[in-house]
C-alpha positions as CSV (number, residue, x, y, z in Angstrom):
1,M,-98.1,33.2,-48.4
2,S,-95.2,33.4,-47.1
3,N,-93.8,35.1,-44.7
4,E,-91.5,37.5,-47.4
5,E,-95.2,37.8,-49.1
6,K,-96.8,39.0,-45.8
7,I,-93.0,41.3,-44.7
8,L,-93.6,42.3,-48.7
9,A,-97.1,43.3,-48.4
10,L,-96.4,44.8,-45.2
11,L,-93.7,47.1,-45.8
12,E,-95.4,48.2,-49.1
13,Q,-98.6,49.1,-46.8
14,V,-95.5,51.1,-44.3
15,S,-93.7,51.9,-47.6
16,S,-97.7,54.0,-49.1
17,R,-98.0,55.4,-45.2
18,M,-94.8,56.7,-45.0
19,E,-95.3,59.2,-48.8
20,G,-98.6,59.4,-47.6
21,L,-96.7,61.1,-44.1
22,E,-94.1,62.3,-46.4
23,S,-96.2,63.8,-48.2
24,G,-98.8,66.1,-45.2
25,Q,-95.8,66.9,-43.5
26,A,-94.9,68.9,-47.1
27,A,-98.3,69.9,-47.0
28,L,-98.2,71.3,-43.9
29,E,-95.4,72.9,-43.9
30,G,-95.9,74.4,-46.8
31,R,-98.4,75.8,-44.2
32,M,-95.9,76.6,-41.5
33,E,-94.2,79.2,-44.0
34,G,-97.5,80.2,-44.8
35,L,-98.6,81.2,-41.8
36,E,-94.3,82.7,-41.1
37,S,-94.7,85.2,-43.2
38,G,-97.7,86.1,-42.4
39,Q,-96.5,86.3,-39.1
40,A,-93.8,88.7,-40.7
41,A,-96.4,91.1,-41.9
42,L,-98.3,91.0,-38.9
43,E,-95.3,92.1,-37.2
44,G,-94.6,94.0,-40.1
45,R,-98.4,96.3,-39.6
46,M,-97.8,96.5,-35.7
47,E,-94.7,97.8,-35.3
48,R,-96.6,100.0,-37.8
49,I,-99.4,100.4,-35.1
50,N,-96.8,101.2,-32.8
51,G,-94.5,103.7,-34.8
52,D,-98.3,105.5,-35.4
53,L,-99.6,105.4,-31.4
54,K,-95.9,107.4,-30.9
55,T,-96.6,109.8,-32.5
56,N,-100.5,110.1,-31.5
57,N,-99.4,109.5,-28.2
58,L,-96.7,112.6,-29.0
59,L,-99.6,114.9,-30.3
60,I,-101.7,114.3,-27.9
61,R,-99.7,115.4,-25.2
62,N,-99.0,118.4,-27.8
63,L,-102.3,119.1,-28.1
64,E,-102.9,118.5,-24.2
65,S,-99.6,121.0,-23.6
66,K,-101.9,123.5,-25.8
67,Q,-105.4,123.0,-24.7
68,A,-103.3,124.0,-20.9
69,A,-101.8,127.0,-22.1
70,F,-105.4,127.6,-23.6
71,E,-107.1,127.0,-20.9
72,G,-104.0,130.0,-18.8
73,R,-104.5,132.4,-21.3
74,M,-109.1,132.4,-21.2
75,G,-108.9,132.0,-16.8
76,R,-106.6,135.6,-17.6
77,I,-109.5,136.9,-19.9
78,E,-112.0,135.5,-18.1
79,T,-110.1,137.4,-14.7
80,A,-109.4,141.0,-17.2
81,L,-113.3,140.9,-18.4
82,A,-114.5,140.7,-14.6
83,E,-113.0,143.3,-13.7
84,A,-113.2,145.0,-16.9
85,Q,-116.9,144.2,-15.9
86,D,-116.9,146.0,-12.5
87,G,-115.1,149.3,-13.4
88,L,-117.6,149.7,-16.1
89,T,-120.4,149.0,-13.8
90,A,-118.3,152.2,-11.6
91,I,-118.2,153.8,-13.7
92,K,-121.5,153.5,-14.9
93,L,-123.1,154.2,-11.4
94,R,-120.6,157.5,-10.8
95,L,-122.0,158.9,-14.5
96,E,-125.6,157.8,-13.9
97,L,-125.5,160.1,-10.0
98,D,-124.0,162.7,-11.7
99,V,-126.3,163.1,-14.3
100,E,-129.0,163.0,-11.7
101,K,-127.3,165.8,-9.9
102,R,-126.4,167.3,-12.2
103,F,-130.4,166.9,-13.8
104,D,-131.7,167.7,-10.2
105,A,-129.2,171.2,-10.5
106,V,-130.7,171.8,-14.6
107,N,-134.1,171.4,-13.0
108,E,-133.6,173.6,-9.9
109,G,-132.2,177.2,-11.6
110,I,-135.3,176.0,-14.5
111,D,-138.4,176.9,-12.0
112,A,-136.3,179.6,-10.5
113,I,-135.8,181.0,-14.7
114,L,-140.1,179.8,-14.2
115,A,-140.3,181.8,-10.2
116,Q,-139.3,185.1,-12.3
117,L,-140.5,185.5,-15.4
118,T,-143.9,187.3,-16.2
119,P,-146.3,185.0,-16.3
120,K,-148.6,184.5,-20.2
121,S,-151.7,186.3,-19.2
122,R,-149.8,189.7,-17.8
123,V,-147.6,189.5,-20.6
124,D,-151.0,189.5,-23.1
125,E,-152.8,192.4,-21.1
126,L,-149.2,194.6,-22.0
127,E,-148.9,194.0,-25.7
128,S,-152.6,195.0,-25.9
129,D,-151.6,197.9,-23.8
130,V,-148.0,198.8,-26.1
131,I,-151.1,198.0,-29.2
132,V,-153.1,201.3,-27.5
133,L,-150.4,203.4,-26.3
134,K,-149.1,203.1,-29.9
135,T,-152.5,204.3,-31.4
136,A,-152.2,207.0,-28.6
137,V,-148.3,207.6,-29.2
138,K,-149.8,207.7,-33.5
139,M,-152.9,209.8,-33.2
140,L,-151.0,212.0,-30.8
141,T,-147.9,212.4,-33.1
142,Q,-150.0,213.5,-35.8
143,E,-152.6,216.3,-34.4
144,V,-149.1,217.6,-32.6
145,A,-147.8,217.6,-37.1
146,E,-151.6,219.5,-37.9
147,L,-151.4,222.1,-35.2
148,K,-147.4,222.6,-36.4
149,K,-149.3,223.2,-40.2
150,A,-152.0,225.0,-39.0
151,Q,-149.0,227.5,-37.4
């Protein structure tokens, strides 16, 4: 084999290797384009996510301010409720004292009335005496009527 043939064989090898490298480079460029489009899609998604995060942060701040306002209102309601409870307790105590005093006064009045009342046994005796007197009056009235007839 001559030098020229050796050079031609080497050139053919270099040429085939160059073709392989070029096809590899084309494949790499295709992959690179795919990666770039994927990166662009990811960047778009990231922008949407960042927008959603900003929106969520605004919503969270809004909810936090509403919660703070609600907690303020709840504090005022709890204070008003405690004041109302204290007022009710005071009213209840006053009513209990007033009712107790009135019951005591009523009981004293009942005791006074009972002291003035005639005992039941005495009333029973008086009823039987009244029956006897009524009977006697009837008899006397009849006798007087008979005597008037006899005259």
